[in-house]
CHARMM internal coordinates of N, CA and C (Angstrom, degrees):
IC EDIT
DIST 1 N 1 CA 1.4705
DIST 1 CA 1 C 1.5401
ANGL 1 N 1 CA 1 C 111.76
DIST 1 C 2 N 1.3257
ANGL 1 CA 1 C 2 N 114.41
DIHE 1 N 1 CA 1 C 2 N -40.98
DIST 2 N 2 CA 1.4661
ANGL 1 C 2 N 2 CA 118.90
DIHE 1 CA 1 C 2 N 2 CA -179.14
DIST 2 CA 2 C 1.5278
ANGL 2 N 2 CA 2 C 111.52
DIHE 1 C 2 N 2 CA 2 C -60.90
DIST 2 C 3 N 1.3111
ANGL 2 CA 2 C 3 N 115.16
DIHE 2 N 2 CA 2 C 3 N -46.15
DIST 3 N 3 CA 1.4659
ANGL 2 C 3 N 3 CA 120.05
DIHE 2 CA 2 C 3 N 3 CA -179.48
DIST 3 CA 3 C 1.5264
ANGL 3 N 3 CA 3 C 110.48
DIHE 2 C 3 N 3 CA 3 C -61.26
DIST 3 C 4 N 1.3221
ANGL 3 CA 3 C 4 N 115.36
DIHE 3 N 3 CA 3 C 4 N -42.25
DIST 4 N 4 CA 1.4657
ANGL 3 C 4 N 4 CA 120.37
DIHE 3 CA 3 C 4 N 4 CA 179.00
DIST 4 CA 4 C 1.5313
ANGL 4 N 4 CA 4 C 110.20
DIHE 3 C 4 N 4 CA 4 C -58.46
DIST 4 C 5 N 1.3066
ANGL 4 CA 4 C 5 N 115.85
DIHE 4 N 4 CA 4 C 5 N -43.76
DIST 5 N 5 CA 1.4656
ANGL 4 C 5 N 5 CA 121.00
DIHE 4 CA 4 C 5 N 5 CA -179.39
DIST 5 CA 5 C 1.5304
ANGL 5 N 5 CA 5 C 110.50
DIHE 4 C 5 N 5 CA 5 C -62.09
DIST 5 C 6 N 1.3344
ANGL 5 CA 5 C 6 N 115.49
DIHE 5 N 5 CA 5 C 6 N -44.85
DIST 6 N 6 CA 1.4685
ANGL 5 C 6 N 6 CA 119.51
DIHE 5 CA 5 C 6 N 6 CA 179.71
DIST 6 CA 6 C 1.5272
ANGL 6 N 6 CA 6 C 110.03
DIHE 5 C 6 N 6 CA 6 C -60.74
DIST 6 C 7 N 1.3056
ANGL 6 CA 6 C 7 N 116.01
DIHE 6 N 6 CA 6 C 7 N -42.66
DIST 7 N 7 CA 1.4756
ANGL 6 C 7 N 7 CA 119.47
DIHE 6 CA 6 C 7 N 7 CA 179.24
DIST 7 CA 7 C 1.5245
ANGL 7 N 7 CA 7 C 110.34
DIHE 6 C 7 N 7 CA 7 C -61.19
DIST 7 C 8 N 1.3057
ANGL 7 CA 7 C 8 N 116.17
DIHE 7 N 7 CA 7 C 8 N -43.30
DIST 8 N 8 CA 1.4687
ANGL 7 C 8 N 8 CA 120.63
DIHE 7 CA 7 C 8 N 8 CA -178.86
DIST 8 CA 8 C 1.5333
ANGL 8 N 8 CA 8 C 110.15
DIHE 7 C 8 N 8 CA 8 C -61.19
DIST 8 C 9 N 1.3189
ANGL 8 CA 8 C 9 N 115.58
DIHE 8 N 8 CA 8 C 9 N -48.51
DIST 9 N 9 CA 1.4647
ANGL 8 C 9 N 9 CA 119.76
DIHE 8 CA 8 C 9 N 9 CA 179.91
DIST 9 CA 9 C 1.5252
ANGL 9 N 9 CA 9 C 110.14
DIHE 8 C 9 N 9 CA 9 C -60.16
DIST 9 C 10 N 1.3192
ANGL 9 CA 9 C 10 N 115.53
DIHE 9 N 9 CA 9 C 10 N -45.42
DIST 10 N 10 CA 1.4629
ANGL 9 C 10 N 10 CA 119.60
DIHE 9 CA 9 C 10 N 10 CA -178.27
DIST 10 CA 10 C 1.5265
ANGL 10 N 10 CA 10 C 111.10
DIHE 9 C 10 N 10 CA 10 C -59.21
DIST 10 C 11 N 1.3312
ANGL 10 CA 10 C 11 N 116.39
DIHE 10 N 10 CA 10 C 11 N -46.56
DIST 11 N 11 CA 1.4663
ANGL 10 C 11 N 11 CA 119.29
DIHE 10 CA 10 C 11 N 11 CA -177.71
DIST 11 CA 11 C 1.5322
ANGL 11 N 11 CA 11 C 111.05
DIHE 10 C 11 N 11 CA 11 C -65.11
DIST 11 C 12 N 1.3221
ANGL 11 CA 11 C 12 N 116.89
DIHE 11 N 11 CA 11 C 12 N -38.77
DIST 12 N 12 CA 1.4709
ANGL 11 C 12 N 12 CA 118.68
DIHE 11 CA 11 C 12 N 12 CA -179.94
DIST 12 CA 12 C 1.5282
ANGL 12 N 12 CA 12 C 110.84
DIHE 11 C 12 N 12 CA 12 C -67.66
DIST 12 C 13 N 1.3163
ANGL 12 CA 12 C 13 N 115.90
DIHE 12 N 12 CA 12 C 13 N -40.94
DIST 13 N 13 CA 1.4731
ANGL 12 C 13 N 13 CA 119.34
DIHE 12 CA 12 C 13 N 13 CA 178.32
DIST 13 CA 13 C 1.5297
ANGL 13 N 13 CA 13 C 109.54
DIHE 12 C 13 N 13 CA 13 C -63.12
DIST 13 C 14 N 1.3238
ANGL 13 CA 13 C 14 N 115.99
DIHE 13 N 13 CA 13 C 14 N -41.53
DIST 14 N 14 CA 1.4565
ANGL 13 C 14 N 14 CA 119.68
DIHE 13 CA 13 C 14 N 14 CA -179.14
DIST 14 CA 14 C 1.5221
ANGL 14 N 14 CA 14 C 110.95
DIHE 13 C 14 N 14 CA 14 C -64.03
DIST 14 C 15 N 1.3246
ANGL 14 CA 14 C 15 N 116.53
DIHE 14 N 14 CA 14 C 15 N -41.12
DIST 15 N 15 CA 1.4654
ANGL 14 C 15 N 15 CA 118.92
DIHE 14 CA 14 C 15 N 15 CA -179.87
DIST 15 CA 15 C 1.5299
ANGL 15 N 15 CA 15 C 110.60
DIHE 14 C 15 N 15 CA 15 C -65.95
DIST 15 C 16 N 1.3237
ANGL 15 CA 15 C 16 N 116.64
DIHE 15 N 15 CA 15 C 16 N -38.11
DIST 16 N 16 CA 1.4756
ANGL 15 C 16 N 16 CA 120.16
DIHE 15 CA 15 C 16 N 16 CA 177.85
DIST 16 CA 16 C 1.5303
ANGL 16 N 16 CA 16 C 109.47
DIHE 15 C 16 N 16 CA 16 C -63.45
DIST 16 C 17 N 1.3153
ANGL 16 CA 16 C 17 N 116.51
DIHE 16 N 16 CA 16 C 17 N -45.73
DIST 17 N 17 CA 1.4664
ANGL 16 C 17 N 17 CA 120.42
DIHE 16 CA 16 C 17 N 17 CA 179.96
DIST 17 CA 17 C 1.5238
ANGL 17 N 17 CA 17 C 110.24
DIHE 16 C 17 N 17 CA 17 C -61.39
DIST 17 C 18 N 1.3109
ANGL 17 CA 17 C 18 N 116.08
DIHE 17 N 17 CA 17 C 18 N -43.44
DIST 18 N 18 CA 1.4656
ANGL 17 C 18 N 18 CA 119.65
DIHE 17 CA 17 C 18 N 18 CA 179.85
DIST 18 CA 18 C 1.5211
ANGL 18 N 18 CA 18 C 110.26
DIHE 17 C 18 N 18 CA 18 C -60.86
DIST 18 C 19 N 1.3168
ANGL 18 CA 18 C 19 N 115.69
DIHE 18 N 18 CA 18 C 19 N -43.69
DIST 19 N 19 CA 1.4648
ANGL 18 C 19 N 19 CA 120.19
DIHE 18 CA 18 C 19 N 19 CA 179.56
DIST 19 CA 19 C 1.5331
ANGL 19 N 19 CA 19 C 110.71
DIHE 18 C 19 N 19 CA 19 C -60.39
DIST 19 C 20 N 1.3291
ANGL 19 CA 19 C 20 N 115.86
DIHE 19 N 19 CA 19 C 20 N -46.52
DIST 20 N 20 CA 1.4668
ANGL 19 C 20 N 20 CA 120.47
DIHE 19 CA 19 C 20 N 20 CA -179.39
DIST 20 CA 20 C 1.5247
ANGL 20 N 20 CA 20 C 110.30
DIHE 19 C 20 N 20 CA 20 C -61.42
DIST 20 C 21 N 1.3166
ANGL 20 CA 20 C 21 N 116.38
DIHE 20 N 20 CA 20 C 21 N -43.91
DIST 21 N 21 CA 1.4680
ANGL 20 C 21 N 21 CA 119.88
DIHE 20 CA 20 C 21 N 21 CA -179.52
DIST 21 CA 21 C 1.5220
ANGL 21 N 21 CA 21 C 110.64
DIHE 20 C 21 N 21 CA 21 C -62.14
DIST 21 C 22 N 1.3237
ANGL 21 CA 21 C 22 N 116.03
DIHE 21 N 21 CA 21 C 22 N -42.92
DIST 22 N 22 CA 1.4686
ANGL 21 C 22 N 22 CA 119.49
DIHE 21 CA 21 C 22 N 22 CA -179.90
DIST 22 CA 22 C 1.5249
ANGL 22 N 22 CA 22 C 109.90
DIHE 21 C 22 N 22 CA 22 C -63.83
DIST 22 C 23 N 1.3141
ANGL 22 CA 22 C 23 N 116.48
DIHE 22 N 22 CA 22 C 23 N -43.67
DIST 23 N 23 CA 1.4666
ANGL 22 C 23 N 23 CA 120.20
DIHE 22 CA 22 C 23 N 23 CA 178.92
DIST 23 CA 23 C 1.5296
ANGL 23 N 23 CA 23 C 110.25
DIHE 22 C 23 N 23 CA 23 C -58.88
DIST 23 C 24 N 1.3299
ANGL 23 CA 23 C 24 N 116.41
DIHE 23 N 23 CA 23 C 24 N -47.93
DIST 24 N 24 CA 1.4739
ANGL 23 C 24 N 24 CA 120.12
DIHE 23 CA 23 C 24 N 24 CA -177.94
DIST 24 CA 24 C 1.5128
ANGL 24 N 24 CA 24 C 110.79
DIHE 23 C 24 N 24 CA 24 C -62.91
DIST 24 C 25 N 1.3199
ANGL 24 CA 24 C 25 N 117.18
DIHE 24 N 24 CA 24 C 25 N -44.32
DIST 25 N 25 CA 1.4637
ANGL 24 C 25 N 25 CA 119.36
DIHE 24 CA 24 C 25 N 25 CA -178.05
DIST 25 CA 25 C 1.5295
ANGL 25 N 25 CA 25 C 110.06
DIHE 24 C 25 N 25 CA 25 C -65.23
DIST 25 C 26 N 1.3348
ANGL 25 CA 25 C 26 N 117.37
DIHE 25 N 25 CA 25 C 26 N -36.10
DIST 26 N 26 CA 1.4645
ANGL 25 C 26 N 26 CA 119.83
DIHE 25 CA 25 C 26 N 26 CA 177.52
DIST 26 CA 26 C 1.5303
ANGL 26 N 26 CA 26 C 109.90
DIHE 25 C 26 N 26 CA 26 C -64.53
DIST 26 C 27 N 1.3131
ANGL 26 CA 26 C 27 N 116.70
DIHE 26 N 26 CA 26 C 27 N -43.55
DIST 27 N 27 CA 1.4662
ANGL 26 C 27 N 27 CA 120.10
DIHE 26 CA 26 C 27 N 27 CA 179.00
DIST 27 CA 27 C 1.5188
ANGL 27 N 27 CA 27 C 110.39
DIHE 26 C 27 N 27 CA 27 C -61.31
DIST 27 C 28 N 1.3281
ANGL 27 CA 27 C 28 N 116.35
DIHE 27 N 27 CA 27 C 28 N -42.86
DIST 28 N 28 CA 1.4636
ANGL 27 C 28 N 28 CA 120.45
DIHE 27 CA 27 C 28 N 28 CA -179.60
DIST 28 CA 28 C 1.5282
ANGL 28 N 28 CA 28 C 109.41
DIHE 27 C 28 N 28 CA 28 C -62.70
DIST 28 C 29 N 1.3267
ANGL 28 CA 28 C 29 N 116.79
DIHE 28 N 28 CA 28 C 29 N -42.21
DIST 29 N 29 CA 1.4677
ANGL 28 C 29 N 29 CA 120.17
DIHE 28 CA 28 C 29 N 29 CA 179.54
DIST 29 CA 29 C 1.5302
ANGL 29 N 29 CA 29 C 110.33
DIHE 28 C 29 N 29 CA 29 C -62.09
DIST 29 C 30 N 1.3129
ANGL 29 CA 29 C 30 N 116.77
DIHE 29 N 29 CA 29 C 30 N -41.68
DIST 30 N 30 CA 1.4700
ANGL 29 C 30 N 30 CA 120.18
DIHE 29 CA 29 C 30 N 30 CA 179.11
DIST 30 CA 30 C 1.5254
ANGL 30 N 30 CA 30 C 110.15
DIHE 29 C 30 N 30 CA 30 C -61.66
DIST 30 C 31 N 1.3382
ANGL 30 CA 30 C 31 N 116.19
DIHE 30 N 30 CA 30 C 31 N -44.56
DIST 31 N 31 CA 1.4687
ANGL 30 C 31 N 31 CA 119.49
DIHE 30 CA 30 C 31 N 31 CA 179.66
DIST 31 CA 31 C 1.5196
ANGL 31 N 31 CA 31 C 110.46
DIHE 30 C 31 N 31 CA 31 C -61.20
DIST 31 C 32 N 1.3320
ANGL 31 CA 31 C 32 N 115.92
DIHE 31 N 31 CA 31 C 32 N -43.25
DIST 32 N 32 CA 1.4657
ANGL 31 C 32 N 32 CA 119.42
DIHE 31 CA 31 C 32 N 32 CA -179.71
DIST 32 CA 32 C 1.5269
ANGL 32 N 32 CA 32 C 109.75
DIHE 31 C 32 N 32 CA 32 C -62.68
DIST 32 C 33 N 1.3191
ANGL 32 CA 32 C 33 N 116.51
DIHE 32 N 32 CA 32 C 33 N -42.36
DIST 33 N 33 CA 1.4650
ANGL 32 C 33 N 33 CA 119.54
DIHE 32 CA 32 C 33 N 33 CA 179.35
DIST 33 CA 33 C 1.5307
ANGL 33 N 33 CA 33 C 110.43
DIHE 32 C 33 N 33 CA 33 C -61.41
DIST 33 C 34 N 1.3164
ANGL 33 CA 33 C 34 N 116.09
DIHE 33 N 33 CA 33 C 34 N -42.55
DIST 34 N 34 CA 1.4799
ANGL 33 C 34 N 34 CA 119.48
DIHE 33 CA 33 C 34 N 34 CA 178.63
DIST 34 CA 34 C 1.5193
ANGL 34 N 34 CA 34 C 109.73
DIHE 33 C 34 N 34 CA 34 C -59.96
DIST 34 C 35 N 1.3280
ANGL 34 CA 34 C 35 N 116.54
DIHE 34 N 34 CA 34 C 35 N -46.63
DIST 35 N 35 CA 1.4678
ANGL 34 C 35 N 35 CA 120.50
DIHE 34 CA 34 C 35 N 35 CA -178.40
DIST 35 CA 35 C 1.5256
ANGL 35 N 35 CA 35 C 109.62
DIHE 34 C 35 N 35 CA 35 C -61.21
DIST 35 C 36 N 1.3250
ANGL 35 CA 35 C 36 N 116.19
DIHE 35 N 35 CA 35 C 36 N -42.50
DIST 36 N 36 CA 1.4756
ANGL 35 C 36 N 36 CA 119.71
DIHE 35 CA 35 C 36 N 36 CA -179.83
DIST 36 CA 36 C 1.5218
ANGL 36 N 36 CA 36 C 110.06
DIHE 35 C 36 N 36 CA 36 C -63.09
DIST 36 C 37 N 1.3219
ANGL 36 CA 36 C 37 N 117.21
DIHE 36 N 36 CA 36 C 37 N -44.10
DIST 37 N 37 CA 1.4697
ANGL 36 C 37 N 37 CA 120.56
DIHE 36 CA 36 C 37 N 37 CA 178.73
DIST 37 CA 37 C 1.5212
ANGL 37 N 37 CA 37 C 110.21
DIHE 36 C 37 N 37 CA 37 C -60.02
DIST 37 C 38 N 1.3264
ANGL 37 CA 37 C 38 N 116.30
DIHE 37 N 37 CA 37 C 38 N -46.03
DIST 38 N 38 CA 1.4662
ANGL 37 C 38 N 38 CA 120.69
DIHE 37 CA 37 C 38 N 38 CA -178.43
DIST 38 CA 38 C 1.5253
ANGL 38 N 38 CA 38 C 109.62
DIHE 37 C 38 N 38 CA 38 C -61.11
DIST 38 C 39 N 1.3215
ANGL 38 CA 38 C 39 N 116.97
DIHE 38 N 38 CA 38 C 39 N -45.02
DIST 39 N 39 CA 1.4656
ANGL 38 C 39 N 39 CA 119.62
DIHE 38 CA 38 C 39 N 39 CA -177.74
DIST 39 CA 39 C 1.5286
ANGL 39 N 39 CA 39 C 110.15
DIHE 38 C 39 N 39 CA 39 C -65.70
DIST 39 C 40 N 1.3278
ANGL 39 CA 39 C 40 N 118.07
DIHE 39 N 39 CA 39 C 40 N -36.77
DIST 40 N 40 CA 1.4721
ANGL 39 C 40 N 40 CA 120.32
DIHE 39 CA 39 C 40 N 40 CA 177.60
DIST 40 CA 40 C 1.5244
ANGL 40 N 40 CA 40 C 109.52
DIHE 39 C 40 N 40 CA 40 C -63.91
DIST 40 C 41 N 1.3234
ANGL 40 CA 40 C 41 N 116.73
DIHE 40 N 40 CA 40 C 41 N -43.60
DIST 41 N 41 CA 1.4593
ANGL 40 C 41 N 41 CA 120.51
DIHE 40 CA 40 C 41 N 41 CA 179.69
DIST 41 CA 41 C 1.5278
ANGL 41 N 41 CA 41 C 109.91
DIHE 40 C 41 N 41 CA 41 C -61.63
DIST 41 C 42 N 1.3252
ANGL 41 CA 41 C 42 N 116.55
DIHE 41 N 41 CA 41 C 42 N -40.70
DIST 42 N 42 CA 1.4665
ANGL 41 C 42 N 42 CA 120.26
DIHE 41 CA 41 C 42 N 42 CA 179.88
DIST 42 CA 42 C 1.5329
ANGL 42 N 42 CA 42 C 109.99
DIHE 41 C 42 N 42 CA 42 C -61.83
DIST 42 C 43 N 1.3120
ANGL 42 CA 42 C 43 N 116.20
DIHE 42 N 42 CA 42 C 43 N -42.51
DIST 43 N 43 CA 1.4688
ANGL 42 C 43 N 43 CA 119.51
DIHE 42 CA 42 C 43 N 43 CA -179.33
DIST 43 CA 43 C 1.5245
ANGL 43 N 43 CA 43 C 110.08
DIHE 42 C 43 N 43 CA 43 C -63.88
DIST 43 C 44 N 1.3193
ANGL 43 CA 43 C 44 N 116.84
DIHE 43 N 43 CA 43 C 44 N -40.30
DIST 44 N 44 CA 1.4764
ANGL 43 C 44 N 44 CA 120.51
DIHE 43 CA 43 C 44 N 44 CA -179.68
DIST 44 CA 44 C 1.5347
ANGL 44 N 44 CA 44 C 109.46
DIHE 43 C 44 N 44 CA 44 C -64.19
DIST 44 C 45 N 1.3206
ANGL 44 CA 44 C 45 N 117.21
DIHE 44 N 44 CA 44 C 45 N -40.80
DIST 45 N 45 CA 1.4651
ANGL 44 C 45 N 45 CA 121.01
DIHE 44 CA 44 C 45 N 45 CA -179.76
DIST 45 CA 45 C 1.5284
ANGL 45 N 45 CA 45 C 110.19
DIHE 44 C 45 N 45 CA 45 C -61.61
DIST 45 C 46 N 1.3054
ANGL 45 CA 45 C 46 N 116.53
DIHE 45 N 45 CA 45 C 46 N -41.42
DIST 46 N 46 CA 1.4722
ANGL 45 C 46 N 46 CA 119.65
DIHE 45 CA 45 C 46 N 46 CA -179.66
DIST 46 CA 46 C 1.5294
ANGL 46 N 46 CA 46 C 108.59
DIHE 45 C 46 N 46 CA 46 C -69.66
END
COOR INIT
IC SEED 1 N 1 CA 1 C
IC BUILD
């Protein structure tokens, strides 16, 4: 029973970490896209 519990906790923690990592990477991608759009607009203005 103890081992089963440890496995359960481990898997839940891992899924939470995976979710957080995915969220952060998505946010970073959005920021990069914004920066790229802004820089393209700046080039067009010049």
